[in-house]
C-alpha positions as a Markdown table, in Angstrom:
| # | Residue | x | y | z |
|---|---|---|---|---|
| 1 | Met | 36.1 | 9.0 | -22.0 |
| 2 | Val | 37.8 | 6.1 | -19.9 |
| 3 | Gly | 40.9 | 8.4 | -19.9 |
| 4 | Glu | 38.3 | 10.7 | -17.5 |
| 5 | His | 38.1 | 7.7 | -14.9 |
| 6 | Leu | 41.4 | 6.2 | -15.0 |
| 7 | Ser | 44.9 | 7.5 | -14.1 |
| 8 | Gly | 47.9 | 6.3 | -16.0 |
| 9 | Gly | 46.3 | 3.9 | -18.4 |
| 10 | Thr | 46.9 | 4.1 | -22.2 |
| 11 | Val | 43.3 | 3.5 | -23.6 |
| 12 | Pro | 41.5 | 6.8 | -23.0 |
| 13 | Arg | 38.8 | 6.3 | -25.6 |
| 14 | Leu | 36.0 | 3.4 | -26.3 |
| 15 | Leu | 35.3 | 2.0 | -29.5 |
| 16 | Leu | 31.8 | 0.6 | -29.7 |
| 17 | Leu | 31.9 | -2.5 | -31.5 |
| 18 | Asn | 29.8 | -6.0 | -32.3 |
| 19 | Pro | 30.5 | -8.2 | -29.5 |
| 20 | Phe | 32.7 | -10.2 | -31.1 |
| 21 | Leu | 34.0 | -11.6 | -28.3 |
| 22 | Trp | 31.0 | -13.6 | -27.7 |
| 23 | Glu | 30.2 | -15.5 | -31.0 |
| 24 | Asp | 27.7 | -17.9 | -29.4 |
| 25 | Gly | 24.7 | -15.9 | -31.2 |
| 26 | Gln | 23.4 | -14.8 | -27.7 |
| 27 | Leu | 24.3 | -11.0 | -28.3 |
| 28 | His | 22.3 | -10.3 | -31.5 |
| 29 | Ser | 20.3 | -7.5 | -32.4 |
| 30 | Arg | 16.8 | -8.2 | -31.5 |
| 31 | Pro | 13.5 | -6.1 | -31.6 |
| 32 | Leu | 11.9 | -5.0 | -28.4 |
| 33 | Ser | 8.8 | -3.6 | -27.8 |
| 34 | Gly | 8.6 | -1.9 | -31.4 |
| 35 | Lys | 12.5 | -0.9 | -31.4 |
| 36 | Thr | 15.6 | -2.9 | -32.4 |
| 37 | Val | 18.1 | -3.5 | -29.6 |
| 38 | Ala | 21.8 | -3.7 | -30.4 |
| 39 | Trp | 24.4 | -5.0 | -28.2 |
| 40 | Leu | 27.9 | -3.4 | -28.5 |
| 41 | Leu | 31.2 | -4.0 | -26.8 |
| 42 | Gly | 33.4 | -1.2 | -25.5 |
| 43 | Ala | 36.8 | -1.7 | -26.6 |
| 44 | Pro | 39.1 | 0.7 | -24.8 |
| 45 | Val | 41.6 | 2.2 | -27.5 |
| 46 | Thr | 44.7 | 4.5 | -27.5 |
| 47 | Leu | 44.9 | 7.9 | -29.0 |
| 48 | Glu | 47.4 | 6.1 | -31.9 |
| 49 | Glu | 44.4 | 3.6 | -32.5 |
| 50 | Met | 42.0 | 6.2 | -32.7 |
| 51 | Asn | 44.5 | 8.3 | -35.1 |
| 52 | Tyr | 44.7 | 5.2 | -37.4 |
| 53 | Leu | 41.0 | 4.8 | -37.6 |
| 54 | Arg | 40.5 | 8.2 | -38.5 |
| 55 | Gln | 43.0 | 8.0 | -41.1 |
| 56 | His | 42.7 | 4.6 | -42.6 |
| 57 | Gly | 38.9 | 3.2 | -41.3 |
| 58 | Phe | 37.6 | 0.8 | -39.3 |
| 59 | Ser | 38.7 | -2.6 | -41.8 |
| 60 | Ala | 42.2 | -1.4 | -41.5 |
| 61 | Leu | 42.4 | -1.0 | -37.6 |
| 62 | Glu | 40.2 | -4.3 | -37.1 |
| 63 | His | 43.0 | -5.9 | -39.4 |
| 64 | Arg | 45.8 | -4.3 | -37.1 |
| 65 | Phe | 43.9 | -6.0 | -34.1 |
| 66 | Glu | 43.7 | -9.2 | -36.0 |
| 67 | Glu | 47.4 | -9.2 | -36.5 |
| 68 | Ala | 48.6 | -8.0 | -33.0 |
| 69 | Gln | 45.9 | -9.7 | -30.8 |
| 70 | Pro | 46.1 | -6.6 | -28.3 |
| 71 | Asp | 44.2 | -7.6 | -24.9 |
| 72 | Leu | 41.6 | -5.6 | -24.9 |
| 73 | Phe | 41.0 | -5.6 | -21.3 |
| 74 | Asp | 44.7 | -4.4 | -20.5 |
| 75 | Leu | 43.6 | -0.8 | -19.7 |
| 76 | Gly | 47.5 | -0.3 | -19.7 |
| 77 | Arg | 48.4 | -1.8 | -23.0 |
| 78 | Met | 50.4 | -0.8 | -25.8 |
| 79 | Ser | 48.9 | 0.3 | -29.1 |
| 80 | Ala | 48.2 | -2.2 | -32.0 |
| 81 | Gly | 48.0 | 1.4 | -34.3 |
């Protein structure tokens, strides 16, 4: 998805996450017109991170992110996976 619009980047996919960068409580799921609206953060990830996610699960990738502290806004960053 990202790779289709970004030439030369290292993060061609998006992983949808709870918006953990904004922990002030403003972006929690909310009912709206009889439906629940959930806010999500689209975090760009490398192919290696996607493969790691598929092999080891989300918790393991999340642990890798916590250890490596990648800059999720850097579309040319190295893989944490």
